[in-house]
C-alpha positions in Angstrom: 139.2 42.3 169.0 137.8 40.7 165.9 135.9 42.8 163.4 134.5 42.5 159.9 136.6 44.8 157.7 136.0 46.1 154.1 138.9 45.4 151.9 137.5 46.3 148.5 134.6 45.4 146.2 133.2 42.0 147.0 135.9 41.6 149.7 135.3 41.6 153.4 137.5 39.9 156.0 137.5 39.2 159.7 140.6 40.8 161.2 142.1 41.5 164.5 141.9 45.3 165.2 142.5 47.5 168.3 139.8 47.6 170.9 137.7 50.8 170.9 138.3 53.4 173.6 136.2 56.2 175.2 137.1 59.4 173.3 134.6 61.8 174.9 132.6 62.0 178.1 129.4 61.1 176.1 130.8 57.8 174.7 130.0 54.3 175.7 131.7 51.0 174.8 129.3 48.2 173.9 130.1 44.5 173.9 128.2 43.3 170.9 126.0 40.2 171.4 124.2 40.3 168.0 124.8 42.2 164.8 123.3 41.8 161.3 124.1 42.2 157.7 121.7 44.8 156.1 120.8 45.1 152.5 122.4 48.6 152.7 125.7 46.8 153.6 125.6 45.2 150.2 125.8 48.7 148.6 129.2 48.9 150.3 130.1 45.3 149.4 129.2 46.0 145.8 131.2 49.2 145.6 128.3 51.6 145.0 129.0 53.9 148.0 132.2 56.0 147.7 134.7 57.0 150.4 135.3 53.6 151.8 138.8 52.8 152.9 140.4 49.4 153.3 140.2 48.3 156.9 136.9 50.1 157.6 134.8 48.2 160.1 131.3 47.4 158.7 127.9 47.1 160.3 125.2 49.4 161.5 122.7 47.0 163.0 123.8 45.8 166.4 123.0 45.5 170.1 124.8 44.3 173.2 125.9 45.0 176.7 127.3 48.2 178.1 130.8 47.7 179.4 132.0 51.3 179.9 130.5 54.8 179.9 131.8 58.3 179.9 131.2 60.7 182.8 128.2 62.5 181.1 126.3 59.3 180.3 123.9 59.2 183.2 121.2 57.0 181.6 123.3 53.9 181.1 125.5 51.8 183.3 127.7 48.7 182.8 125.7 45.6 182.4 122.7 47.3 180.7 121.4 45.5 177.6 120.9 48.0 174.8 120.0 48.4 171.1 121.8 51.1 169.2 120.3 53.2 166.4 122.3 53.2 163.2 122.3 57.0 162.9 124.4 58.9 165.4 122.6 62.0 166.9 123.7 64.6 169.4 120.3 65.3 170.8 120.8 69.0 171.0 121.0 70.6 167.6 118.0 72.1 165.7 117.3 68.9 163.8 117.5 66.6 166.8 115.2 68.9 168.7 112.7 68.6 165.8 112.9 64.8 165.9 114.8 64.7 162.6 117.5 62.6 164.2 119.1 61.3 161.0 119.8 64.9 159.9 121.8 65.8 163.1 124.1 68.7 162.5 126.8 67.7 165.0 127.6 63.9 164.6 129.4 63.8 161.2 133.0 64.9 161.6 133.4 64.6 157.8 130.4 66.9 157.1 132.4 68.8 154.5 132.6 65.7 152.4 128.8 65.1 152.5 128.2 68.8 151.8 130.3 68.6 148.7 128.2 65.8 147.4 124.7 66.7 148.6 124.9 70.4 149.6 124.2 69.5 153.3 125.4 66.8 155.7 123.2 64.4 157.5 124.1 62.5 160.7 127.1 60.3 161.1 126.3 56.6 160.5 128.0 53.5 162.0 130.1 51.6 159.5 128.9 53.4 156.4 131.8 55.2 154.7 133.7 58.3 155.4 131.0 60.4 153.8 129.1 59.7 157.0 131.9 60.1 159.5 134.1 57.1 159.0 132.7 55.6 162.3 133.7 52.0 163.1 130.7 49.7 162.7 129.1 47.1 164.9 130.1 43.9 163.1 132.7 43.5 165.7 133.2 42.2 169.3 133.1 45.8 170.7 132.1 49.2 169.4 132.3 52.8 170.6 129.0 54.6 170.7 129.2 58.4 170.5 126.4 60.4 172.2 125.4 57.4 174.1 123.3 59.5 176.4 121.0 60.1 173.4 120.9 57.0 171.2 120.8 53.5 172.8 117.7 52.2 174.5 117.6 49.6 177.2 115.6 46.4 176.4 114.1 43.9 178.8 115.9 40.6 179.4 112.7 38.7 178.7 113.1 39.4 174.9 115.5 37.5 172.7 118.1 39.4 170.8 116.4 38.5 167.5 113.2 40.1 168.7 114.7 43.5 169.4 117.9 43.7 167.3 116.1 45.2 164.3 115.0 48.2 166.3 118.5 49.4 165.3 117.4 50.0 161.7 115.2 47.9 159.5 112.1 47.7 161.7 111.9 51.5 162.1 112.8 51.9 158.5 109.9 49.7 157.3 107.6 51.5 159.7 108.7 55.0 158.7 108.3 53.9 155.0 104.7 53.0 155.7 104.1 56.1 157.8 105.6 58.3 155.1 102.9 56.9 152.7 100.2 58.6 154.8 98.2 55.4 154.6 94.5 55.8 155.1 92.0 53.0 156.1 91.2 51.0 153.0 94.3 52.0 151.0 96.1 49.7 148.6 99.8 49.7 149.1 102.5 48.3 146.7 105.9 47.4 148.1 108.8 46.8 145.8 111.4 44.6 147.4 110.6 41.8 149.8 113.9 41.9 151.8 113.7 42.6 155.5 112.8 46.3 155.1 110.1 45.4 152.6 108.7 42.7 154.9 108.5 45.2 157.8 107.0 47.8 155.5 104.3 45.3 154.5 103.5 44.5 158.2 103.5 48.2 159.1 101.2 49.1 156.2 98.5 46.8 157.7 99.2 48.3 161.2 98.5 51.7 159.8 95.2 50.7 158.1 96.0 49.4 154.6 93.3 47.1 153.2 95.6 45.3 150.7 99.3 45.1 150.2 100.9 44.0 147.0 104.5 42.9 147.2 106.9 42.8 144.2 110.1 40.7 144.0 111.6 37.8 142.1 113.2 35.7 144.9 110.8 32.9 145.6 111.5 32.6 149.4 111.0 36.4 149.8 107.7 36.2 148.0 106.6 33.2 150.2 107.6 35.1 153.3 105.5 38.2 152.2 102.5 35.9 151.7 102.9 33.8 154.9 103.9 36.5 157.4 102.6 39.6 155.6 99.4 38.4 154.1 100.5 40.2 150.9 99.4 39.5 147.4 102.6 39.0 145.3 104.0 39.8 141.9 107.1 38.0 140.5 108.5 40.7 138.3 110.2 38.3 135.9 108.5 38.4 132.6 105.7 40.7 133.9 104.9 44.3 133.2 104.6 45.3 136.8 102.9 48.6 136.1 100.2 46.9 134.0 99.8 44.1 136.6 99.2 46.7 139.3 96.8 48.6 137.2 94.7 45.4 136.7 94.9 44.5 140.4 93.6 47.9 141.4 90.7 48.3 138.9 92.7 50.6 136.7 93.4 53.2 139.3 96.9 52.2 140.6 98.0 51.8 144.2 97.4 54.6 146.7 100.9 54.3 148.1 104.0 52.9 146.4 107.0 52.0 148.5 110.5 51.6 147.0 112.3 49.3 149.4 115.0 48.4 146.9 117.0 51.6 146.2 120.1 52.1 144.1 120.7 48.5 142.9 117.3 47.8 141.4 117.1 44.7 139.2 114.9 44.4 136.2 114.7 42.9 132.8 113.4 45.8 130.8 115.2 48.1 128.4 115.6 50.9 130.9 117.6 48.6 133.2 119.9 47.3 130.4 120.5 50.9 129.3 121.2 52.0 132.9 123.6 49.2 133.6 125.5 50.1 130.5 125.8 53.7 131.6 126.8 52.6 135.1 129.6 50.5 133.7 130.8 53.5 131.8 130.6 55.7 135.0 128.0 57.9 133.4 125.5 57.3 136.2 125.6 56.0 139.8 122.2 54.7 140.9 120.1 52.0 139.2 116.6 53.3 139.6 114.3 50.9 137.7 112.1 50.4 140.7 111.7 54.1 141.4 110.6 54.7 137.8 108.1 51.8 138.1 106.7 53.2 141.4 106.2 56.7 139.8 104.5 55.1 136.7 102.3 52.8 138.8 101.1 55.1 141.6 97.6 56.5 141.3 96.9 60.1 140.7 97.4 62.1 143.9 99.1 59.1 145.5 102.4 58.9 147.5 105.7 57.4 146.7 107.7 56.5 149.8 111.4 55.7 149.4 113.2 53.9 152.2 115.6 52.3 149.7 119.0 53.9 149.8 120.1 56.2 146.9 123.6 57.7 146.9 124.1 59.7 143.8 122.5 60.5 140.4 119.4 59.0 138.8 118.9 58.9 135.1 115.7 59.0 133.0 113.4 59.7 136.0 109.8 60.2 134.7 109.3 63.4 136.6 106.7 64.7 134.1 104.5 61.8 135.0 105.1 62.5 138.7 104.1 66.2 138.2 101.2 65.4 135.9 99.7 63.0 138.5 100.4 65.3 141.5 102.4 62.7 143.4 103.8 63.3 146.9 107.4 62.0 147.6 108.6 61.1 151.1 112.1 59.7 151.7 115.3 59.8 153.7 117.4 58.1 156.3 115.2 56.8 159.0 114.8 58.8 162.2 115.3 55.6 164.2 115.3 57.3 167.6 111.7 58.4 167.0 110.4 54.9 166.6 112.5 52.6 168.8 110.5 52.9 172.0 107.0 52.8 170.4 108.0 49.8 168.4 109.6 48.1 171.4 106.3 48.5 173.2 104.5 46.8 170.3 107.0 43.9 170.5 106.4 43.6 174.3 102.6 43.5 173.7 103.0 40.8 171.1 101.8 42.9 168.2 105.1 42.4 166.4 107.8 39.7 166.4 110.5 40.9 164.0 112.5 37.6 164.4 110.6 36.0 161.5 112.9 37.5 159.0 116.0 35.7 160.4 117.0 32.8 158.2 120.6 32.4 159.3 122.4 32.8 162.6 126.2 32.5 162.2 129.5 33.3 163.9 131.2 36.6 163.2 134.0 34.6 161.7 131.6 33.4 159.0 131.0 36.9 157.8 132.8 36.7 154.4 130.7 33.6 153.5 127.6 35.3 154.9 128.0 38.3 152.7 128.5 36.2 149.6 125.4 34.1 150.5 123.3 37.1 151.2 124.4 38.9 148.0 123.7 35.9 145.7 120.4 34.7 147.3 122.0 31.4 148.3 120.5 28.9 150.7 117.2 30.9 150.8 119.0 33.6 152.8 116.9 36.6 153.7 118.5 37.9 156.9 121.8 36.9 158.6 122.5 37.6 162.3 126.1 37.3 163.4 127.2 36.3 166.9 130.6 37.7 167.9 130.8 35.4 170.9 130.2 32.1 169.1 
């Protein structure tokens, strides 16, 4: 089969690789009909996430048709159309039973690697380095899905792939980011990053009762999308003191909830960013956290900072004294996608959400190398790429 393989920093290639096989009785094989490039995939493309190996198959946002199931998979049968959550969960461990699916104790065969870095291991992830299990991802014609009796959900034929594909990751991620903010009716929410996760966080904030949402980015088409589809007020951070702008827009108080939908590759034009990039080049720090610092500084006293953006290592110069002094609450982590898939699917079916608005490019799987470059460099007003293995 054909698959998108990581070959090194800024280097992905479409290669012929062996077809996946059932390895356990709880596996399924999915024929992929749609898969997407996520902003988190760019962290792999840019070389920020360790433990990648040449030939690793990328992709954690995918859906398709069941072609084969193991003997213990009773809820799926060949021909079912399914969306697969990006985190792999056993369904039986303490954390799965608590609904903390992305913290599953049993799905990461390389748990010792994660424990060495973080003290504990979370769930295995599709296509996201050997820290998280080394699982082959979904940017391919076929994929093996472990614990298939727990993860994938069936979707109605009346909905297009682009309407339900993002249940695999970014729609639940944006929703959980807003939910983690404990948004109350009338709240003002600031969202850093108007990529797809940020767009869904904006829409979810309104669903949960926000009165105003302020979106921060520097890419014109992303800001336009936030205004047009998300009804957000926008700040172009170029040449602007974002913290001061937010203070003025909120009557001096600051936003009630600040959402960092950017993560470890934050851009900026301030001294802290230049300093941090220099330290990163010298391997003295791993994560570029300008946005996280701004969110802490901007958030009102007693407010909440929600962090759906991926962080993978160490953060330098974090203003933790400000966070402590203001009594901030922090909520973060990999999304518990399983928890949100069905409720969000029901919202899509009722017409309350149509996630397809973020799709700007639909391309063949063979176009993946160009698609990664285009997405990385904001070319052709690219916000979200969906790849079609069959085209």
